[in-house]
Kinemage of the C-alpha trace (Angstrom):
@kinemage 1
@onewidth
@group {chain A} dominant
@subgroup {mainchain}
@vectorlist {calphas} color= white
{ca unk a 1} P 0.341 -0.150 -0.447
{ca unk a 2} L 1.325 3.277 -1.072
{ca unk a 3} L 1.765 6.272 1.870
{ca unk a 4} L -0.581 8.142 -0.889
{ca unk a 5} L -3.150 4.879 -0.051
{ca unk a 6} L -2.584 5.759 3.558
{ca unk a 7} L -2.903 9.130 3.676
{ca unk a 8} L -6.507 8.890 1.996
{ca unk a 9} L -7.920 6.526 4.182
{ca unk a 10} L -6.244 8.628 7.262
{ca unk a 11} L -8.462 11.464 5.516
{ca unk a 12} L -11.640 9.390 5.166
{ca unk a 13} L -11.470 8.049 8.467
{ca unk a 14} L -10.725 11.480 9.908
{ca unk a 15} L -13.731 12.173 8.703
{ca unk a 16} L -15.792 9.694 9.311
{ca unk a 17} L -14.734 10.520 13.078
{ca unk a 18} L -15.567 14.469 12.621
{ca unk a 19} L -19.342 13.234 11.742
{ca unk a 20} L -19.167 13.147 7.406
{ca unk a 21} L -20.977 10.837 6.385
{ca unk a 22} L -17.888 9.157 3.802
{ca unk a 23} L -18.671 6.495 1.543
{ca unk a 24} L -15.911 5.174 -1.675
{ca unk a 25} L -17.161 5.351 -4.912
{ca unk a 26} L -16.402 3.505 -8.340
{ca unk a 27} L -14.690 0.549 -8.570
{ca unk a 28} L -11.151 0.916 -8.166
{ca unk a 29} L -12.213 3.693 -4.925
{ca unk a 30} L -10.428 7.008 -6.646
{ca unk a 31} L -13.737 8.721 -6.064
{ca unk a 32} L -15.422 9.464 -2.538
{ca unk a 33} L -19.213 10.886 -1.795
{ca unk a 34} L -19.062 13.130 1.094
{ca unk a 35} L -21.792 14.443 2.105
{ca unk a 36} L -23.573 14.627 -0.941
{ca unk a 37} L -20.955 15.721 -3.068
{ca unk a 38} L -18.262 13.648 -5.041
{ca unk a 39} L -14.616 14.227 -4.501
{ca unk a 40} L -11.225 12.727 -5.795
{ca unk a 41} L -9.057 11.679 -3.434
{ca unk a 42} L -7.102 15.285 -3.775
{ca unk a 43} L -9.949 16.861 -2.687
{ca unk a 44} L -10.716 14.345 0.050
{ca unk a 45} L -7.523 15.031 1.625
{ca unk a 46} L -7.819 18.418 1.223
{ca unk a 47} L -11.381 18.608 2.815
{ca unk a 48} L -9.772 17.006 5.825
{ca unk a 49} L -6.619 19.113 6.033
{ca unk a 50} L -8.789 22.705 5.780
{ca unk a 51} L -10.956 21.482 8.812
{ca unk a 52} L -8.066 20.651 11.020
{ca unk a 53} L -8.385 16.618 11.103
{ca unk a 54} L -4.962 15.852 9.784
{ca unk a 55} L -1.848 17.832 8.880
{ca unk a 56} L -1.186 18.448 5.212
{ca unk a 57} L 1.332 15.407 4.233
{ca unk a 58} L 4.652 17.470 3.166
{ca unk a 59} L 4.536 18.431 7.567
{ca unk a 60} L 4.069 14.789 8.301
{ca unk a 61} L 7.214 13.946 6.784
{ca unk a 62} L 9.677 16.210 8.728
């Protein structure tokens, strides 16, 4: 499993814990259905970061 996938999974878990309705969408789970909106992996990660639920990946590497 790649680090990118781990960050996406962490973002999804953090959003769920914060009360968001998060469901994978599509055969390869490259899209997510979040509170009625379709997001890609990058958007999902950005949403978690913007809401203070996780730190940006670059900060996690330091």
